[in-house]
N, C-alpha and C positions, 0 to 999 in steps of 0.2 A: 409598537411591531405584538402581534399576540402570540401568548404563551400557546404556544402547540400541544404542552404539555395536557393542558387541563379543554382542551375543544375537543367539541363532539366530532363524531365521524363523519355528519351531514354537513358542520358548520367548515371543514377541513377541505371537504367537497366544495365549496362553496368560495372557498379563499383561492379555490386554483382556479375555478371560473372567472374572476376577478384580475386573476394573477397576480395574487399579492404573495405567492409563493407557490412553489412544482412538489410533484412528487417525489422528485429526486430528493430535492431539499428535505422534506420531511420526513419523510425517510431516514436518511442519514441521521438526521435531528433523532430520531427515534433509538433507531439503533447506537448510536453514543451515548444515549440517556439510559439504556438497557446494558450495556459495557461499563458502564459508571456508574450501575448502580451496587447499594455494598449490599445488598439483599439476592444473593446468588441463587436463593433455592426458587425464585420465581419461573426461571426460563431453562427448560434444559437442556435446547435445541437453539439459537439460530441461525433460520436462511437467509445466509446472509448474500450468496449470491442470486439464488430464486429472488429475493425483495428488489434486490439492485436491478433482474435485468426487467420482472413488473416495473418498477417506476420509472426507468427509462421507458421500454415502451408505451406508458401512461402519458408520459410526459412528452411524448410523440403525438398523441392522440389529442390531447388539450394546442399542440400547435398549431393542429393541422383543423384546430375547431371540431374535434369529431371523439369530446369523450363517449365513453360507454353507457354513464349513466348516473347519478349523482353520488355512486361509491366510488367513484373512478378513481385509480390512485391512493386512494385510502389505504395506509396498514391495518392489520388485522392480527390475531395471535391465536395459535388452536389449543385447544385442550390437547395434551399429547394420550388423547383416544383414536385421534382423526389420524389415515394413513395421508401423508404426503408423498407423493413419490421420490426414493429414496432414502428416505430416512427411517429409524426405527420407530415403530409406537409402542413406550413403553408402558403403557397405561399406570403409570408409577411404580409399575414392578420391578424389585430388581433380577428376578428372574427372565425378565425381558429387558434386560437393560442390551444384551450383545446377541438380542433377536434375528433373522433377515431382515432388512428395509423393505419396504412397502414396495410393490413393484408399477404403481399408480394411485394416485390422485382418490381420493375419496369421492362420491359423487357431489358435495357440498361445497369439498377443496374448489372442485372443480367449475361447479357454478359460480364462487366467488371471484376466481378466476376471471371465467370469463364477464364478471361483468367490473371486470379493472382490479381489482384489489391488489393490496400489496399482504403475501404472505411473511412475518417477521420471522416464525419461526412456531416452536411447541412449548407450552407450559406446562406446573405442577397441578399435581394434582393427587385426595386419597387414594390409596394403592387401588388399582381397579375399582377406584372409583365408589366404593363402598364407606362411606362414611360422611357424616355432615360436619363435620368436623374442620377438615380438610389437615390434617396432621399426618405428617409422612416419614417416617426414619429412613428409608434408604435413600433420597433427594433432599433431601431437608423442609423444612414446613414454613412457602411466606409467610408472611407478618404480617399482622394489619396493620395497615400505616396509621389508623385513627391513633396509635397510641406508642409512641418515642421511648416511656418509658417503662414499659412491661409488656410484654411478650406477651399476642392476645391471637387466638385463636382464627385464621383468614376464611372458614364456612369452606365446605366441603360438600361437594367433590372438588369442585369448581374451581380450586384453592388460586390458582394461580390465575386463570383468566381475569376474576372479577383483580385480585390485587397488582396485573400490569395493568387495568385500566384507571385504578382506582389511585396509584402510585405516577400514574402518566407515562407508561412507557410505549402504551397501546392507545388510538383511540378505541377500541371498543377488542372483544374477544369472542370469541366461539365455546360453548360448555354444551355439556350433555345434561338432562336432569331425567332422574328415575324416582327420588323419594323427594327432590329439591334442592337439586344438584348445581343447578341454575340461579333459583329463589333465596337460599339462604347465603352464601356469597354474596350475591348483590346487597343483600338487608344488611351482612355484617361490615358493608366496605363501599356505605353510600351509594350504588347504583341501582341501575332498570334491569331489570330480567326480566326476560319472556321464557315460561314456560310452554311449549306449542303440542295442541295435541296429538296423542297416538296417529303416529305414520304420515303428518302432513310434513314432514321434510324427513328424506332419505336418509337413511342412519347406517346403511353400508355400507362396509370398509370405516366403520367407527367401532370400537373393541367394544363390546356388549360387558353389560352388565345382569340386565335382565331381558331379555330379549322380547317381552311383552311390553315393558314398563317405561323400557329409555327413552328418552324425546332430547332434539337437537333443540337449544337456542342461542339467542347470544345476550352477553352480558356488555351493557352500555350505559351513556352518561344521560340519554335523552332516550324520550319514547320513541321519537323520531328519528333515530339511530334502529332501534329496534325494527321499527316497524318493513325501515330499508333492508336491513339485514336478514329478516323473516323472508321479507319476497325474492331477496335475493341467494335466498340457500334454498330457495324452490326452483331454483331455474327463471324466476317470473322477469320481465323485462320494466315494469312499472308496478303500480301499486294506486288505489284509488279510494283509502285512506282518510279522511279525514276528520279533523275534530269535530265532536259528537258536542249536545250540549245538554249540560246537565240537568236542566229544567225535564223534571219526566222520571229523572232517572232512578229506579229504585236499589238500596243496598240492602240485604239483609247481613244483620250483626247478630253472630248463634251464641246466645248465652252457655251454654257448656261446652266444654272439652278445650277451646282457641283460647283462652282465658287465664287456663289454670297454669298457677305459679309463672305467672306471667310479671315482669320486673315493671316497678312504677313505672319508670322512662318510657320504658315502651306503651304503656296503656295511654299514658298524658299525651306522645304526642300523635296516637293514634287517633285519638279523640280530637284533638286539635284539626286531624287532616280532615276528621267524620265533621267537623264545623267551618270546615272553610267548603267542604265539599257539598253540604246543604243552605250554609249562603248562596251558593250558585244556580239550588234551585232541586236539587237530589234531596230524597226521601230515604230515613231510616227505618228499619224494620227490626224491632232486638227479640228474637226468639228464641228456643229450646228449637236443635235441629237432630232429630232424634233416630234420624242416619249417618252422624257423626258416630253416636253411642254404640250401634251398628258395627257399624266400622270397629273401632274398638275395640269390641266384643270377640268379634269372627279373629282379629288378629290374634289378640292373648289367645285366642281358644287352639289357632289352628295354625298360627307362623304368618309367612309372607310370603308372595308369590319372589320374590326378589329373593329372597332362601334360595327357594327350589330352583329357579331357572339359577342361579349364580353357583349351587352345587354343581349342577347338571351339568355347565359349559365348563369346570371348573373342576371338576370329580377326579381324575387323572392324575391334577398336579396335589389336590387335598390328599388322596391317596399313596404320597409318593412321595420319596425322600426328599425333595426339593420343597415340600412344604414348611420345613425350618426356617426357610428366607425371605417366607411370607412374615411380613406385621404380625404378631399373635393376635391383636384388639378385628384383625379386618378374619384371618382365619376361624377365629369363633363365632362372628355373624356369617360366614360362609359356611361353616360345619354344620348350624341351625338345620339347612336345608335335606341335608342327609336325616336329620330325625323323622322327617315330615312325612307322611302317607300319602297314598293313593288319594283318601277321605278327604284328608285336610286339604290337598289341588284345588281338588272339586268344592269342597264345601265356598274355600274363595275363590274361583272362578264363577259360581254361582250369586255369591254375595254381590259382585262385580255387577253380574247382568241383571240383577234384579232391582240394587240401589242405584245403579246408574243413571235408567230415568225417572227413578223415583225422586231425584236431586231435581231433574227436569222441570218436573211437574212443582215440587214445592217449590222453585223459587218462583216460579208463574213467569221469566221474562227478567227477575232479578236480579244484579249479580251480587257474589259473596262479598262481604269487607270483615277483617280482619289483622291482625299480626301476621307478620309473614313467617317470628319467628318469636319466643314469649319473653325472648333477652337480645341482651346486646352480644358481642362478642366474647368471651369469658378466656381467662387467664390461661395459656398454655401449663406453666410450671405444674397446678395441681393436677390438670389430667393426665399429665406426660409420669405421674407420680402416682395415679390411683386409675387402676384398671377398671375400678366397680366407679368411682364418678367417670372417667370418662364412657363407659357404656350408659348410663344414667343421664349422661348430660348430651349423645348423641341422639338418644332416644326422643328426650325432649326437644333436643333440636329441629330434628326431623318433623314431629308430632303433627305441627300445624302444615307442611306443605305436603307430606304424606299422603294425605286425606284425597287431596287435587287428583293423587298419580291414581288412587286406587279407582276414585270415582271418574276417571275419564275426564275433569278441565282442564280446560288452559287456564295459564293461572299469571298475572303482572303486578312482579315485587317494585313495589317504588319508594323513595326514599321519602319520612317522613321528617326527616331532622339529625339533630343529635339530643342525648340525654344529658346526665348532669356530670357525665363524666369524659363527654366530648367522642361521645361512641355513637356510631349511627343507628336508628333503627328507620322500623319501613311497612309499608301497609301493605296487604296482599289484596288483590282484586282479579278476584275467578270465575269465571265463565264458562258453559256447559262446550262439549267436545264442539270445536270446529267452529264455533263462533269469534275467533281471533280477531277478527273487522271490526265486530262492534266494542269488545273488548280494550283493543288497542285505540279508539275512535275518543272511550270514554274516559284512558290515560294520557289521552292526549288533553283532553280537558282537565282531568283531575292535575296535569302537571301546569296548568296555566294556573286553576285556582292558585298554587301557590300553596298545594300540601306539605311540600319540601321546607321545612322552617329555616334552612339554611338559607334559599334563595329568599 
């Protein structure tokens, strides 16, 4: 019997087609695993009635020989930023625990339902999606499953999305990425995570952090799953993405910023992954990317677009009595936006407008390649005990991925194996805005080349 807890979404769909199992059996399997899981901080809500209804409808389609597509009947978990009809969207915040239920599904939820997918429920996240570490004092922190002895950060903000898949509670999950919130938890949990281009996937009905930078993306076990989920999230009925050839692929590895304070295990696995890609025919160019230095300088001088937009959205809350009910570590980041001036905001916008096309010219058809995060999942206890350490670690965790959000790239986090402690490491491939098809085709090739040393 195939272990459904370790199966990819696409492979589960193929089992349905072969008659080896069916959507009802698989859905009950995952619901049972979720209820039995000792980590109660992963799922905030199970939508059992909906899941059973959707699974039965899918089973009837398979029996009739008319499945809706490769993901029909596949269970999925939702980051609790996404509206599901009749459920509260908490955004991981205590102040929203008793908010009115959503009146309708978000468009992305409607799209996955139209593809036949089964909604298992809502999963945890950093409060208001504003942390790369994934800690949540209100609903608990989902624990990274790769260290059973020492509680480690799950990565954020899509913490529950990643841990749900890594622990075998769902074949795939949906997250959002504003500064790395899909790619970081994917990296910490040995998964594939896709950060899409701004505007590629409809984010209406999704609780915002930065209305400019927010993007929707999947977390899954394979690149194939991410390809299928990306299409389904957009309402597409099919995809023409096929595995690319590594021969002729150029990779640019920056020599500045992204390796600062990198752990030895992260670098060693990154270099092994590069060796696998070059053995397949790719070429690697290592050089300083001065654009990255400019991004960091502007951020240091003027602040972040995320802080400005988060404060604008949460201003009433931050200025009212309920501010005390928000995690102070999140509040301090949001109120950074209050101190920003119109000049700061204009400087950031001008930088993005200037440097985004400059990066396209710099790459000249190549992809960026560097570690998704410079370190593996950190221990939780020191972060809880020291606020300054928390903020320093959070910024270092977000540093590499946020460059892509600022410069409007799409990005694919790919597992590169485990470090000496048994913790996952990850490679980030990034391409210019709108180039997801090429990025994902190359991702398939990288996966087939064996860059994940666990394989």
